PLY file of the C-alpha trace (Angstrom):
ply
format ascii 1.0
element vertex 85
property float x
property float y
property float z
element edge 84
property int vertex1
property int vertex2
end_header
14.93 7.19 34.57
17.57 9.47 34.71
17.41 13.30 35.31
19.46 15.90 33.67
19.06 19.64 34.51
20.94 21.89 32.22
21.72 25.77 33.24
22.69 28.16 30.83
24.48 31.82 31.24
25.78 31.06 34.55
28.70 33.65 35.56
31.36 31.65 37.02
31.46 33.65 40.44
27.79 32.92 40.86
28.88 29.22 41.15
29.60 27.33 44.72
33.21 27.56 45.87
33.78 23.80 45.42
32.37 24.17 41.97
34.56 27.10 40.72
37.54 25.28 42.18
37.02 22.34 40.26
36.10 24.00 36.90
38.89 26.19 37.24
36.88 29.33 35.51
37.60 32.62 35.55
35.25 35.02 37.62
33.31 36.81 34.76
33.43 33.72 32.30
29.93 32.36 31.40
29.18 29.03 31.54
26.83 26.18 30.50
26.08 24.09 33.82
25.19 20.25 33.31
23.66 18.19 36.61
23.20 14.69 35.53
22.32 12.36 38.30
25.26 9.65 38.82
24.52 5.60 38.69
24.33 4.12 42.32
26.65 1.19 43.31
23.93 -1.01 43.14
22.44 0.36 39.67
26.27 -0.34 38.44
25.99 -4.15 39.76
22.34 -4.73 38.36
23.48 -3.39 34.61
26.24 -5.74 34.82
23.88 -9.14 35.54
23.61 -11.09 32.57
20.30 -11.69 31.06
18.56 -15.05 32.56
17.23 -15.42 29.26
20.56 -15.49 27.75
21.88 -19.18 26.62
18.32 -20.63 27.85
18.28 -23.13 24.29
22.26 -23.88 24.99
21.64 -27.33 25.77
18.85 -28.62 23.22
20.11 -30.80 20.71
17.45 -29.81 17.61
18.85 -26.65 17.35
22.52 -27.07 16.32
22.78 -24.07 13.74
20.93 -21.32 15.60
20.33 -19.25 12.64
19.35 -21.84 10.32
16.94 -22.57 13.11
15.50 -18.97 13.55
15.34 -18.44 9.67
13.09 -21.72 9.29
10.97 -20.27 11.69
10.35 -17.07 10.36
9.85 -18.53 7.05
7.10 -20.94 8.14
5.39 -17.59 9.70
6.05 -15.46 6.68
4.43 -18.68 4.59
1.22 -18.86 7.00
0.87 -15.31 6.74
0.96 -14.88 3.38
-1.73 -17.57 2.87
-3.62 -16.10 5.47
-4.33 -12.97 2.92
0 1
1 2
2 3
3 4
4 5
5 6
6 7
7 8
8 9
9 10
10 11
11 12
12 13
13 14
14 15
15 16
16 17
17 18
18 19
19 20
20 21
21 22
22 23
23 24
24 25
25 26
26 27
27 28
28 29
29 30
30 31
31 32
32 33
33 34
34 35
35 36
36 37
37 38
38 39
39 40
40 41
41 42
42 43
43 44
44 45
45 46
46 47
47 48
48 49
49 50
50 51
51 52
52 53
53 54
54 55
55 56
56 57
57 58
58 59
59 60
60 61
61 62
62 63
63 64
64 65
65 66
66 67
67 68
68 69
69 70
70 71
71 72
72 73
73 74
74 75
75 76
76 77
77 78
78 79
79 80
80 81
81 82
82 83
83 84
């Protein structure tokens, strides 16, 4: 979950000095401040890991054409649902 805080109507002169220098706003300028939590390095590494289930059927000989295989599975399921109704 990401937490973001938005503060509207902040006068630049009320910002901390480091923020004022970074924003380079005039002291009387009215700003909207958005504070969002940054991703940590460990979160970024986790996000780049591939899904463990990706390619789990890669070695199956009976699934040469994955799209056709899935279409057949769906067709069978759809037919059985229609007959049940």
